[in-house]
C-alpha positions, 0 to 999 in steps of 0.5 A, spaced: 453 918 277 446 917 275 443 922 279 442 929 275 438 932 281 436 931 288 430 935 291 426 933 297 421 930 292 426 925 290 431 924 284 432 926 277 436 920 274 440 919 267 439 911 266 444 912 260 449 915 263 449 910 269 450 904 264 456 908 260 460 910 266 460 902 267 467 900 265 465 897 259 472 895 256 475 889 253 482 887 254 485 882 249 492 879 246 493 879 239 499 876 236 503 881 231 504 878 224 511 879 220 510 886 218 510 891 224 504 894 222 499 888 221 496 884 226 493 877 225 485 876 227 487 870 232 486 871 239 490 868 245 486 865 250 488 862 257 485 856 260 479 858 264 480 857 271 474 855 275 476 852 282 480 847 279 475 845 273 478 847 266 473 848 260 474 851 253 470 855 248 470 860 242 469 867 243 469 872 237 474 878 238 473 885 238 479 889 236 481 896 237 486 900 233 491 901 239 496 896 242 497 898 250 502 892 252 506 887 250 506 881 254 510 875 252 507 868 249 509 861 250 514 862 244 518 868 247 514 873 242 510 878 244 503 879 244 499 886 242 494 888 248 488 891 245 483 895 248 476 896 246 470 900 249 463 899 249 457 904 250 450 903 250 446 905 244 443 912 246 437 911 241 434 906 246 433 912 250 431 917 245 424 918 248 422 925 245 415 925 245 409 921 249 408 914 247 402 914 242 396 912 246 389 909 243 384 914 241 380 913 248 386 916 251 387 922 247 379 923 245 375 921 251 377 924 257 371 928 257 370 934 262 365 930 266 370 924 267 375 929 269 371 931 275 369 924 277 376 923 278 377 929 282 371 929 286 369 921 287 369 915 283 363 913 279 362 906 277 359 908 271 362 913 266 359 915 259 364 916 254 364 918 247 369 914 242 371 918 236 369 915 230 364 911 233 356 913 232 354 910 238 355 912 245 357 906 250 357 906 258 363 903 261 362 899 267 369 899 271 370 893 275 373 893 282 380 893 281 379 899 276 375 902 281 381 901 286 386 903 282 382 910 280 381 911 288 389 910 289 391 915 283 386 920 286 391 919 293 397 920 290 396 924 284 398 931 287 404 928 290 406 925 283 404 931 279 408 937 284 414 933 285 415 931 278 414 938 276 419 940 281 425 935 278 423 937 271 424 944 272 431 943 275 432 938 269 430 944 264 434 949 267 440 945 267 439 943 260 439 935 261 432 936 259 430 940 253 424 943 250 422 939 243 423 944 238 430 945 240 433 939 238 428 937 232 433 935 227 435 929 232 435 923 228 429 919 228 430 913 224 427 907 226 430 903 231 433 896 229 433 891 235 437 885 236 433 879 234 432 874 239 436 868 236 438 866 243 432 865 247 435 865 255 429 862 258 430 856 253 437 855 255 434 855 263 430 849 261 435 846 257 439 846 264 434 842 267 436 836 263 443 836 265 446 831 270 445 834 277 451 835 282 451 834 289 452 841 293 460 840 294 460 841 286 456 847 286 462 851 286 463 859 283 466 860 276 471 865 277 473 869 270 480 871 272 484 877 268 485 872 262 479 868 262 474 870 256 469 864 254 465 859 258 461 853 256 453 853 257 454 847 262 459 851 266 454 857 266 448 853 269 452 849 274 455 855 278 454 863 280 459 866 275 463 872 277 467 877 273 472 879 278 477 883 274 477 890 272 475 889 265 469 887 261 469 880 259 465 876 253 461 870 254 458 866 248 452 862 249 449 859 243 453 863 238 450 870 241 455 874 245 454 878 252 458 883 255 460 882 263 461 888 266 467 888 271 466 886 279 459 883 277 456 876 278 450 872 276 446 866 275 442 864 269 436 860 271 429 860 273 425 859 279 426 852 279 433 852 279 436 857 285 440 852 289 446 855 286 445 861 289 443 858 295 450 855 295 453 861 294 453 862 301 452 869 301 447 873 305 445 880 302 444 887 305 439 889 299 435 885 295 431 888 289 426 884 286 422 885 279 417 879 279 414 877 272 407 879 275 401 876 272 396 881 268 391 881 262 396 884 257 402 878 258 397 873 258 394 875 251 401 877 248 405 871 251 411 876 251 414 873 257 412 868 262 409 870 269 409 867 276 403 866 280 403 869 287 404 863 290 410 862 286 413 868 288 412 867 295 416 861 294 422 865 293 427 863 299 428 871 301 429 868 308 435 864 306 438 870 302 437 876 306 442 878 311 439 881 318 436 888 317 436 887 309 433 892 305 428 889 300 425 893 294 420 890 290 417 893 283 410 893 282 405 895 277 399 899 278 394 893 279 392 894 286 391 887 287 399 886 287 400 892 291 396 889 297 399 882 296 406 885 297 404 889 303 399 884 306 401 877 304 408 877 301 412 881 306 409 878 312 411 871 309 418 873 309 418 877 316 419 883 312 416 890 315 413 895 310 417 902 311 416 906 305 412 906 298 416 910 292 414 911 285 418 911 278 415 917 274 417 916 266 418 922 262 420 924 255 427 928 254 422 934 254 419 933 261 412 931 259 409 924 262 410 918 257 402 917 258 397 922 260 397 923 268 390 921 268 389 916 263 384 911 266 388 905 262 396 907 262 399 911 268 406 914 267 408 911 274 410 905 277 411 903 284 416 900 289 415 897 296 421 898 300 421 893 307 426 891 312 427 884 314 425 884 321 426 876 323 430 876 330 437 872 329 443 871 332 447 873 327 451 880 327 449 886 323 454 888 318 457 895 319 453 895 325 457 902 327 455 905 321 448 909 321 444 910 316 438 914 315 431 912 316 427 911 309 422 916 307 415 915 304 413 917 297 419 919 294 419 920 286 424 917 281 424 921 275 427 919 269 427 918 261 425 910 260 429 905 256 425 903 250 426 896 252 421 893 255 422 892 263 429 895 263 428 899 270 432 905 272 438 903 277 437 904 284 444 903 287 445 911 288 438 913 290 439 907 296 446 909 298 444 914 304 439 908 306 444 902 306 451 901 309 457 901 305 461 895 302 454 891 303 452 885 298 447 887 293 442 882 289 437 883 284 432 878 282 429 877 276 434 881 273 435 883 266 442 886 266 448 886 270 451 891 275 458 892 278 458 890 285 451 886 284 449 879 284 444 878 279 439 872 278 434 870 273 432 867 266 433 873 262 439 875 267 444 877 261 438 880 256 440 887 256 448 885 256 447 882 249 453 886 245 448 888 239 445 893 245 452 896 245 456 900 240 464 899 239 468 905 240 475 906 238 480 906 244 485 911 245 493 909 245 
């Protein structure tokens, strides 16, 4: 389970544990050589079945040392079945110290500024910047003033609830004082090169021949399926219905597909295959690429305007009484947009606002709580679809708890940008079992979920995982 501790304030999560409890195991067949103890590097693949459409492709082998079963090949001989297990790289969650912040964060928190945050926001605050001879007067714009006012409202909630959960984590040993593990490896983390640009593949798909609605069929990867072509991928929702992990290769890059997961790799202009999937969802989690100044400057990823976000066809994707969860930055403009425009346009009623609090492995906030620039928390806005419909509710006889307001999700964040913590376990008391779950603008896959986005496979890249030797 990803939930380490649960208190009235919220949950302390172990994101890494959640990933590694997914059954990332590959099962592959290998033909034995003449020698009993030697194996060839060739791999046997059966034809790819996709609703009476066949395709083929190459996929590199991941070979473990221990065979398990010996099915027969076409010539009557035996194949050796090998199992390879993968775990997510733990160094990607190695956040032992607060993030390095600019000098203004560390040095310029003057006592008068702290008093202003506590007793009322002032429009002008003089701060002295270390290393500078001049003093300058900072004039906050309306958005910054709104953010500061919002922070004063939730500050004590964030602080008190986080401290309760952090104390439980320290007691259990999940969190630990920094000095206890100072010998922990701190080598620089080498991340995979972005040699396979997923958004570019989505753009490429727009130039493929269009198919009519009947041809937008689901691509099902069965037990022996191991590869898929780019064209097949873009035309259909891809399902891994097997009990084991599959590997697909896109532009020479390998991605792991967890069992019982499905996805569609496309941008917002090509969502029709998801609508043709003919499913409605009981939970929809959205992590929109919000527009902000740093995104504009860095050009790190594309963003959507509020109008584009409103065009997401939630009414067609949501089941009756669907729970909608939207991740939002601390920018009050976005928060108001969700509550006052976005959710009403989708016939969604706001029911709660939660907060994700990011901490180090020793229990410190990753940014100073009162930093005027970066906060150690982000928001989630939860709502229920209220549109009246003649469709029956799924599992209507199952009661779920009402959703409480201002719950905290406290966790050590992944060092990868926008790798959000899993919500499945914290939502389980507020949703009905055996439902259909969808994540929009996803960057990873989860068993039991359908995921969509133009970077939906990003954190499934094999380089983010470590291959382990499997047992016999």
